[in-house]
Phi, psi and omega in degrees: 000323180294323178294323179294319178295320176298316178296317178298315179296321177296315178300314180299317180298316179297319181292324177295320178296316177301319181294318179295318177297322179294316178300317179299313179300313182297324178294322175293323180296320178293324184281340184295136186272319185249164185292329180295320177294320180295319180295319180298318178296318180293321177300317181296319182292320185250037184294341180260346184238094185296323181295314178297321176302311180298317179297319179295318179293320177300317179294323179296318180291328178293324181292322183275000000 
């Protein structure tokens, strides 16, 4: 039971960190003035997941 609680607490901590990183990233994305800066931020965030990178860029271009 103690191992399960430790795993759960570790998972909760990791998810909180991911949430904070995501909020931080989104605030920079909103403050970026030109499309090149926004694309660079998205490339940095999704450097390991090409499909997510493409989807994010498509959504960004639809907004602008």
